[in-house]
N, C-alpha and C positions, 0 to 999 in steps of 0.2 A: 797636625798639619798633613795634608795629603801629599804623598810622595808621587812625583811625576815620573812614574816608571811603567814600562810595559807590564801588563798583567801576566804573571807567570801561570803556566798551566801544568807543567811537569815538576816533579820533585827536584830534578836537577836545576831547573830555573829558580825554584824557591830557595834552594841551598845557596845558589850564587848570590842572591839578594841578601840572604840572612834568614835562616830558617826559624830563628827565635823572634824575629821582628813582627810587629803588628803593622799590617799594610792596609791602606784604604784607597779606593779608586772610585771616582764619580761614575755612576752608571744608572741606566733605567732598570726597572724591575725585569723587563723583557730581556735586556742584555745580560743581566745577572742569571736568568734562567738558562741562557745559552752557555754561559761560562760554567755553570754547575755541571753540565754534561761533559765539558772539556777537561776540567781540572782533575788531577790525580790526588788531590787532597781536599779537605773540607773548607768551604768558603761560606760566609754569612752575608746577609744583606740588611742594612739599617740606614735610615735617613738618606736614601738615594745614593748609597755607597756600597760597593763590594768590600767586605772586610775579610782579610786573611790573617788568621791568628798564629800561624807557625806550627811547628811540630811539638807534640806533648812529650814530656820526659818520662823515663822509666818510673820515677817516683810518683808522678801525676797519675799515670795509668794504673799503677798498683793500687793507689788510693781510690780511684774511680771504680775499679772492679770490686774492691772491698765494700764500698757504699752500695753498689748495685746488689751485691750478695746479701747485705744486711737488710736492705729494703724488701727484697724477695722473702726472706725469712720473717720479717716483721709483719708483712701484709698477707702471708699465705693462708692464714686462718680467717681472713676477712673476705667478703664476697666481691668479685668483679674487678680486682686490681691487677694491672699489668705493668711490670717494670721494664723500661726501655733504655737502650744504650744511646751513644752519642751520634750515631748515624741518622737517627730520626730527627727531622727538622721541626722546630716549633714555629708555627706561622701565626703572626699577629697582623690582622687586617686593619685595625682601627687606630693606627698612629699616623704620623704625617705622610708616610709612604708605607707600602706593604713591607713586612719585616719577616725574615727567616733567620732563626738562630738554631744552633746545635747545643742543647744542654748536655752536660756530661752524663747525667742520668735524669730520666723523667718518669713519671708515673701517671697512668690513665686509669680512671674508674669507669667501668662499663665499656661501651663500644667506642673506639677511637673515631674522632671526627676528622676524616681525611679531607684534604684541601683540594678544591677545584682549581685547576690551572687556567690561565687565559685561553688556552686551546679548547677548554671545555672538558678535558679529561681529568679524572680524579687521580691525585698522586698518593700512592700508598707509602710514600716516604716522608710525607708532611702531615702533621696533626695540629689541631687548634684548641684542644681541650685537656691539657695536662692538669692534674690536681697538685702535683709536686714537681718542682724542678730543682736540680742540684748542680752547682758549679764548683769545681775544685780550682781555686784561684792560684795563679802563679804571678811572678813579678811582671811578666809581660801582658797578663790578661786582667789583672785586678781592677784597673781603671775602667776597662770595658765591661767587666762583670757587674761592678757596683754602679756603673753609669748607664750606658746604653741599654744593657740587658735588663737590669732591674727596672728601669723606667718602662720598658716595653712589657716585661712580665706582669707588672701590676695592672696592665690593661686587659689581661686574660680573665674573663668572667669566671671560668671554672677553677682557676688556680687558688689553692689554699695555703701553700707553703713555698717559699723561695729560700733555698738553703745554700750558704756559701762556706766552703771548707778550705782552710789553709793547708798547704802541703809543706810548710816550713816550721810550724809550731802548733800545739793544740789550740785551735781557735776556730769555732764554728759560729756563724751568724745565721739566725733563723728569723725570717719575716713570716708572720702568720696573719692571714686575713681574719679580721674580727667583724667586718661589715663592708658594705659596698665601697666606701672610701676610707677605710680604717685598717691599717696594718700595724701590728705590734712587733717591735724589734727587740730581740734578745741576743746577747753575746755570751758564749760559753768558752771558758779558757782553762778549766780544771778537768783533769782526766776523770775524776769521779762524778762530775756533773752529768745530768741527763735532761732530755727534753722529750716532749710527746709529739708524735705524728699520727694522726687519725686515731688518737686514744691509746697508742702503743708507745712504750718508753724505749728510748735509744740513748746510750751513754757514749761519752767521748772515749772511754776505755775500749768500747766495742769498735768504734770507728777507726781508731788509731792502733788497734792490736797488730803487732808485728810490722808496723809501718816505720820505715826510716825517713826522717825528715830531710828534705833536700836542703843543702847549704847554699 
């Protein structure tokens, strides 16, 4: 349900509403682009709505950094891969409306495909060709991650893996593209389990090393 509230732009305004809440506001894509420049925090755009996810916790950010580090090590001996943080927007043009998401971690192979804005300028903060996206899911984002985001991510032609990592328990969900309209889903819940990304093995033990689970 859309909350009929004034769209916050400062961290103080966000805290007053509830910094852990997920907020949605109807808006055009052009209005969203204006708000991106004004906001002191990250906002996303999906299905003609501005989406505000709230602030990430210490536990979330520690796990995100760990995953980015592991992916950098995992792919460093392969050619042409770049691991990116959550400030880069993932743009999907071919859904019901233009979509901008911030994955917690993303990976590009080769040159990034920067997005052309309605003004005609290319944005160096938006890409459209990730091969891997990773979301660290929290109680406030899990529905959005496995709903809106997964739906849109599957429309990205370049994407090979969409990975969802729990910050509350050992639980990793991997969607791997097997064909144009075929995704394979696997869940991993044991610390000794492993899965492959681009032919390289990654274990849950590595992902959750020295990670305290948020209660």
